[in-house]
VEXDREN-2710 file (C-alpha; in Angstrom, 1 decimal):
% VEXDREN-2710
k/r/px/py/pz
1/MET/-0.1/-0.1/0.1
2/GLY/1.5/3.4/-1.0
3/VAL/0.9/5.2/2.2
4/GLU/3.4/8.1/3.0
5/THR/4.5/7.7/6.6
6/THR/6.2/11.0/7.2
7/GLY/3.3/13.3/5.9
8/GLU/1.4/15.5/8.2
9/GLY/-0.2/14.0/11.2
10/PRO/-3.6/15.1/12.7
11/PRO/-5.2/18.3/11.6
12/GLU/-4.0/21.7/13.5
13/GLY/-5.3/21.7/16.9
14/ALA/-6.0/17.9/17.2
15/SER/-3.6/16.4/19.8
16/THR/-2.5/12.9/20.4
17/SER/-1.7/13.1/24.0
18/PRO/-3.9/11.5/26.6
19/GLY/-6.9/13.0/27.8
20/ALA/-6.8/15.2/24.6
21/ALA/-9.9/15.9/22.3
22/GLU/-10.5/13.3/19.8
23/PRO/-9.3/13.5/16.3
24/ALA/-11.9/15.3/14.1
25/ALA/-13.1/13.7/10.8
26/PRO/-12.7/16.2/7.9
27/ALA/-15.7/18.0/6.5
28/ASP/-15.9/15.9/3.5
29/SER/-15.7/12.7/5.1
30/ARG/-18.6/10.2/5.1
31/TYR/-17.9/9.7/8.9
32/ARG/-19.0/12.1/11.7
33/VAL/-17.1/11.8/14.8
34/LEU/-19.4/11.5/17.8
35/GLY/-16.8/11.1/20.4
36/GLU/-13.6/9.3/21.5
37/ILE/-14.3/5.8/23.0
38/ALA/-10.7/4.8/24.0
39/ARG/-7.0/5.7/23.4
40/GLY/-4.0/3.6/23.5
41/GLY/-0.2/4.1/22.5
42/MET/-0.9/3.3/18.8
43/GLY/-4.3/4.7/18.3
44/ALA/-7.6/5.9/19.3
45/ILE/-11.2/4.4/19.0
46/LEU/-13.8/6.9/17.9
47/ARG/-17.4/6.5/17.7
48/VAL/-18.5/7.8/14.3
49/ARG/-21.8/8.2/12.3
50/ASP/-21.7/6.7/8.8
51/ASP/-23.9/9.2/7.2
52/ASP/-24.1/7.3/3.8
53/LEU/-25.5/3.9/5.5
54/GLY/-27.2/5.8/8.6
55/ARG/-25.4/3.8/11.3
56/ASP/-22.9/4.3/14.1
57/LEU/-19.5/2.6/14.0
58/ALA/-16.2/2.3/15.7
59/MET/-13.1/3.8/14.0
60/LYS/-9.9/3.2/14.8
61/VAL/-7.3/5.9/13.6
62/VAL/-3.4/5.6/14.0
63/LEU/-2.0/8.3/16.1
64/GLY/1.3/10.2/15.1
65/ARG/4.2/10.4/17.6
66/GLU/4.4/13.0/20.3
67/GLY/7.7/14.8/20.2
68/ALA/9.0/13.6/17.0
69/SER/12.5/15.0/16.3
70/ASP/11.5/16.8/13.1
71/GLY/8.6/18.6/14.8
72/SER/5.9/16.7/13.0
73/LYS/3.5/14.1/14.4
74/ALA/4.8/11.7/11.6
75/ILE/3.8/7.9/12.1
76/GLU/6.5/5.6/12.5
77/GLU/6.5/3.1/9.6
78/ARG/6.7/0.2/12.0
79/ALA/3.7/1.3/13.9
80/LEU/1.7/2.0/10.6
81/VAL/2.6/-1.5/9.3
82/ARG/1.3/-3.1/12.7
83/PHE/-1.7/-1.0/12.3
84/LEU/-2.6/-2.1/8.8
85/GLU/-1.7/-5.7/9.6
86/GLU/-4.2/-5.5/12.5
87/ALA/-6.9/-4.4/10.2
88/GLN/-6.3/-7.0/7.5
89/ILE/-5.9/-9.9/9.7
90/THR/-9.0/-8.7/11.9
91/GLY/-10.8/-8.2/8.5
92/GLN/-10.1/-11.8/7.4
93/LEU/-11.3/-13.5/10.7
94/GLU/-15.0/-14.8/10.8
95/HIS/-16.0/-15.7/14.2
96/PRO/-18.8/-14.3/16.5
97/GLY/-16.1/-13.2/19.2
98/VAL/-14.3/-11.2/16.6
99/VAL/-15.6/-7.6/15.6
100/PRO/-15.8/-7.3/11.7
101/VAL/-13.7/-4.7/10.0
102/HIS/-15.8/-2.8/7.2
103/GLU/-13.3/-0.4/5.7
104/VAL/-9.5/0.7/5.7
105/GLY/-8.7/4.1/4.3
106/LEU/-7.0/7.3/4.4
107/ASP/-9.1/10.4/5.4
108/ALA/-8.9/13.7/3.8
109/GLU/-6.3/14.9/6.3
110/GLY/-4.0/11.8/5.5
111/ARG/-4.7/9.9/8.6
112/VAL/-5.0/5.9/8.4
113/TYR/-8.1/4.4/9.7
114/PHE/-10.3/1.4/9.8
115/THR/-13.9/1.1/10.6
116/MET/-15.7/-1.7/12.3
117/ARG/-18.9/-2.7/14.1
118/LEU/-19.7/-0.9/17.1
119/VAL/-20.0/-3.0/20.2
120/GLU/-21.8/-1.7/23.1
121/GLY/-21.0/-2.7/26.6
122/ARG/-18.3/-2.8/29.2
123/ASN/-14.7/-2.4/28.7
124/LEU/-12.3/-4.8/30.2
125/GLU/-11.3/-2.4/33.1
126/GLU/-15.0/-2.3/34.1
127/VAL/-15.3/-6.1/34.0
128/PHE/-12.2/-6.5/36.2
129/ARG/-13.4/-3.9/38.6
130/LEU/-16.9/-5.6/38.7
131/GLU/-15.2/-8.9/39.4
132/ARG/-13.1/-7.6/42.1
133/TYR/-16.2/-6.1/43.8
134/LEU/-18.1/-9.3/43.5
135/ALA/-15.2/-11.3/45.0
136/HIS/-15.3/-8.7/48.1
137/VAL/-19.1/-9.3/48.5
138/ASP/-18.6/-13.0/48.4
139/ALA/-15.9/-12.8/51.0
140/VAL/-18.2/-10.5/53.2
141/PHE/-21.0/-13.1/52.8
142/GLU/-18.9/-16.0/53.8
143/ARG/-17.6/-14.0/57.0
144/VAL/-21.0/-13.0/57.9
145/PHE/-23.1/-16.1/57.2
146/GLY/-20.4/-18.8/57.0
147/GLY/-21.0/-19.8/53.3
148/SER/-20.3/-18.4/49.9
149/ALA/-23.0/-16.2/48.2
150/GLY/-22.4/-18.3/45.2
151/ALA/-23.7/-21.3/47.1
152/ARG/-27.1/-20.0/47.8
END
């Protein structure tokens, strides 16, 4: 794929630092950004509206480097390759537990993205927090009543 890895990063005013505003889709994009779902070291997951098909999707965008030596937010080639491999491999999988990839592309600002089905629910951190809470409740129940809450 002929993707330029040293071109411009997010549009002016968009930041890739944690807690920053989500990258905005360009005005001529078919996708309208509704908000940021999550952010990691390599990319951000955005909730977007596909205005052509009238549905909400998740869009993963690759983030540029903070503090690049040339002052740009250029994408490291290795990170871009990993991002595109993730999209391609995930797009080839067909399993109920794998979120399907719909499209891979470059937006008008030159950012690489892929879109996928939006899955509503808890994130993994919330699941772990709930599991710890339930384990605590079970331990309290056992101390108070002499048995496990799960053994009711």
